[in-house]
Backbone as CSV, one residue per row, in Angstrom:
resi,resn,N_x,N_y,N_z,CA_x,CA_y,CA_z,C_x,C_y,C_z
1,MET,-83.927,112.008,-155.000,-85.357,112.275,-155.053,-86.028,111.263,-155.967
2,ARG,-87.180,110.814,-155.557,-87.962,109.914,-156.397,-89.033,110.747,-157.095
3,ILE,-88.716,111.226,-158.295,-89.634,112.110,-159.009,-89.984,111.574,-160.393
4,LEU,-89.454,110.428,-160.740,-89.712,109.862,-162.053,-90.902,108.913,-161.982
5,GLU,-91.281,108.384,-163.121,-92.427,107.483,-163.197,-92.316,106.360,-162.176
6,ASN,-93.407,106.027,-161.531,-93.476,104.985,-160.502,-92.557,105.285,-159.322
7,GLU,-92.347,106.563,-159.043,-91.532,107.024,-157.912,-90.124,106.446,-157.940
8,GLN,-89.515,106.413,-159.122,-88.154,105.922,-159.253,-87.194,107.094,-159.368
9,SER,-85.968,106.864,-158.985,-84.916,107.872,-159.106,-84.007,107.516,-160.285
10,ALA,-83.128,108.451,-160.642,-82.128,108.151,-161.668,-81.293,106.947,-161.248
11,SER,-81.012,106.837,-159.948,-80.251,105.701,-159.433,-81.019,104.398,-159.633
12,ASP,-82.328,104.416,-159.350,-83.141,103.212,-159.530,-83.115,102.732,-160.975
13,LEU,-83.082,103.680,-161.902,-83.139,103.358,-163.332,-81.755,103.213,-163.959
14,ASN,-80.708,103.440,-163.162,-79.344,103.440,-163.681,-79.224,104.430,-164.850
15,ALA,-79.915,105.567,-164.718,-79.927,106.592,-165.761,-78.707,107.495,-165.624
16,PRO,-78.148,107.935,-166.735,-77.005,108.847,-166.667,-77.430,110.211,-166.146
17,VAL,-76.470,110.969,-165.637,-76.715,112.294,-165.068,-75.843,113.298,-165.808
18,LEU,-76.428,114.438,-166.171,-75.682,115.513,-166.801,-75.478,116.626,-165.784
19,VAL,-74.216,116.974,-165.528,-73.886,118.080,-164.631,-73.298,119.187,-165.499
20,ALA,-74.009,120.306,-165.590,-73.563,121.436,-166.410,-73.411,122.660,-165.528
21,SER,-72.233,123.235,-165.528,-71.932,124.342,-164.617,-72.803,125.562,-164.846
22,GLN,-73.260,125.818,-166.033,-74.084,126.988,-166.283,-75.370,126.953,-165.468
23,PHE,-75.852,125.795,-165.126,-77.082,125.697,-164.351,-76.877,126.140,-162.907
24,THR,-75.634,126.303,-162.492,-75.383,126.706,-161.116,-75.344,128.219,-160.942
25,LEU,-75.466,128.985,-162.033,-75.446,130.440,-161.929,-76.668,130.944,-161.177
26,MET,-76.477,131.966,-160.408,-77.552,132.526,-159.596,-77.934,133.876,-160.180
27,ALA,-79.007,133.920,-160.944,-79.455,135.169,-161.561,-80.541,135.813,-160.701
28,ASP,-80.331,137.074,-160.380,-81.336,137.851,-159.648,-82.089,138.682,-160.681
29,THR,-83.364,138.379,-160.862,-84.173,139.065,-161.867,-85.254,139.937,-161.242
30,ARG,-85.092,140.260,-159.969,-86.129,141.030,-159.280,-86.215,142.485,-159.726
31,ARG,-85.110,143.048,-160.202,-85.136,144.456,-160.593,-84.583,144.633,-162.003
32,GLY,-85.140,145.587,-162.711,-84.618,145.945,-164.022,-84.912,144.917,-165.088
33,ARG,-84.256,145.116,-166.219,-84.475,144.241,-167.373,-83.327,143.278,-167.627
34,ARG,-82.295,143.382,-166.817,-81.148,142.496,-166.976,-80.907,141.735,-165.683
35,PRO,-80.565,140.447,-165.807,-80.274,139.693,-164.579,-78.966,140.155,-163.954
36,SER,-78.903,140.063,-162.651,-77.661,140.343,-161.924,-77.045,139.016,-161.534
37,TRP,-75.728,138.899,-161.733,-75.012,137.673,-161.398,-74.207,137.846,-160.121
38,SER,-74.472,138.897,-159.367,-73.634,139.204,-158.207,-73.687,138.135,-157.108
39,ALA,-74.739,137.337,-157.058,-74.828,136.296,-156.029,-74.165,134.983,-156.465
40,ALA,-73.731,134.904,-157.723,-73.085,133.686,-158.208,-71.697,133.555,-157.583
41,ALA,-71.324,132.347,-157.267,-69.990,132.110,-156.705,-68.934,132.373,-157.773
42,PRO,-67.809,132.961,-157.396,-66.728,133.156,-158.370,-66.140,131.805,-158.781
43,ARG,-65.528,131.778,-159.947,-64.995,130.534,-160.501,-64.125,129.747,-159.525
44,PRO,-63.203,130.391,-158.778,-62.360,129.610,-157.859,-63.157,128.889,-156.770
45,VAL,-64.341,129.351,-156.483,-65.203,128.689,-155.495,-66.122,127.682,-156.186
46,ALA,-66.742,128.105,-157.289,-67.763,127.287,-157.938,-67.205,126.056,-158.652
47,GLU,-66.106,126.201,-159.367,-65.594,125.079,-160.155,-65.260,123.859,-159.291
48,PRO,-64.558,124.013,-158.154,-64.309,122.840,-157.309,-65.595,122.217,-156.742
49,LEU,-66.610,123.040,-156.511,-67.883,122.498,-156.014,-68.562,121.633,-157.068
50,VAL,-68.542,122.100,-158.314,-69.141,121.316,-159.400,-68.364,120.010,-159.580
51,GLU,-67.041,120.086,-159.525,-66.214,118.874,-159.652,-66.466,117.905,-158.493
52,ALA,-66.595,118.436,-157.283,-66.859,117.581,-156.119,-68.228,116.916,-156.233
53,PHE,-69.217,117.664,-156.694,-70.566,117.112,-156.870,-70.546,115.984,-157.899
54,SER,-69.897,116.231,-159.039,-69.801,115.202,-160.078,-69.069,113.971,-159.549
55,GLY,-67.979,114.193,-158.813,-67.219,113.080,-158.236,-68.026,112.279,-157.240
56,ALA,-68.812,112.969,-156.420,-69.641,112.270,-155.431,-70.682,111.398,-156.125
57,LEU,-71.262,111.893,-157.219,-72.223,111.077,-157.966,-71.549,109.846,-158.550
58,ARG,-70.351,110.039,-159.084,-69.608,108.893,-159.642,-69.281,107.863,-158.572
59,GLU,-68.898,108.332,-157.382,-68.593,107.405,-156.286,-69.815,106.590,-155.886
60,LEU,-70.995,107.152,-156.101,-72.238,106.427,-155.815,-72.617,105.474,-156.946
61,GLY,-71.811,105.464,-158.010,-72.057,104.539,-159.113,-72.770,105.140,-160.308
62,ALA,-73.021,106.433,-160.300,-73.728,107.064,-161.409,-72.806,107.263,-162.600
63,THR,-73.388,107.172,-163.786,-72.702,107.568,-165.001,-72.924,109.066,-165.140
64,VAL,-71.843,109.836,-165.106,-71.949,111.295,-165.089,-71.242,111.875,-166.297
65,GLU,-71.931,112.738,-167.007,-71.344,113.497,-168.102,-71.254,114.947,-167.657
66,THR,-70.192,115.612,-168.057,-70.021,117.021,-167.728,-69.615,117.778,-168.984
67,GLY,-69.787,119.073,-168.920,-69.282,119.933,-169.980,-67.957,120.512,-169.543
68,VAL,-67.635,121.684,-170.070,-66.420,122.396,-169.703,-66.833,123.598,-168.872
69,PHE,-66.323,123.701,-167.676,-66.746,124.739,-166.754,-66.581,126.127,-167.373
70,GLY,-67.640,126.915,-167.327,-67.606,128.302,-167.763,-67.642,128.515,-169.262
71,GLU,-67.713,127.464,-170.048,-67.740,127.596,-171.504,-69.178,127.633,-172.007
72,HIS,-69.342,128.200,-173.171,-70.648,128.198,-173.835,-70.914,126.779,-174.327
73,MET,-72.043,126.221,-173.928,-72.396,124.872,-174.354,-73.839,124.867,-174.818
74,GLU,-74.105,124.096,-175.837,-75.470,123.887,-176.288,-75.914,122.532,-175.768
75,ILE,-76.990,122.542,-175.003,-77.498,121.314,-174.405,-78.909,121.091,-174.919
76,SER,-79.163,119.919,-175.402,-80.487,119.579,-175.905,-81.090,118.513,-175.005
77,LEU,-82.339,118.713,-174.627,-83.008,117.715,-173.806,-84.489,117.707,-174.087
78,VAL,-85.130,116.676,-173.645,-86.579,116.562,-173.747,-87.115,116.443,-172.334
79,ASN,-87.922,117.403,-171.911,-88.587,117.296,-170.620,-89.823,116.437,-170.804
80,ASP,-89.867,115.318,-170.156,-90.983,114.388,-170.283,-91.731,114.359,-168.969
81,GLY,-92.603,115.310,-168.803,-93.360,115.361,-167.563,-94.136,116.648,-167.440
82,PRO,-95.007,116.695,-166.476,-95.868,117.859,-166.337,-95.280,119.002,-165.525
83,VAL,-94.094,118.820,-164.944,-93.570,119.865,-164.045,-92.088,120.096,-164.266
84,THR,-91.646,121.267,-163.850,-90.239,121.585,-163.734,-89.999,121.943,-162.280
85,LEU,-88.997,121.355,-161.655,-88.711,121.591,-160.242,-87.500,122.475,-160.088
86,LEU,-87.615,123.475,-159.244,-86.469,124.274,-158.829,-86.174,123.863,-157.407
87,ILE,-84.984,123.343,-157.160,-84.639,122.824,-155.853,-83.707,123.832,-155.189
88,ASP,-84.160,124.418,-154.111,-83.395,125.408,-153.391,-82.849,124.764,-152.129
89,VAL,-81.519,124.653,-152.054,-80.916,124.008,-150.882,-80.105,124.965,-150.074
């Protein structure tokens, strides 16, 4: 996707990519006060998908950093822009 300044992509800028498994969790917040994780893929399904995604990015030449699947991680970032995109595929 070309969503960065001057319609550039991370690939255009040779920018590194962070793949963090926690972002793949599917929380259903439509009912109650607690999210439901029932739609999230179980670890035996999800972990290979995250690894395959990271590998595919690397094969395309991206510099990819990953965390440890399923572990508590603290991630710090700066959102530099007017929007946050949720991409539903």
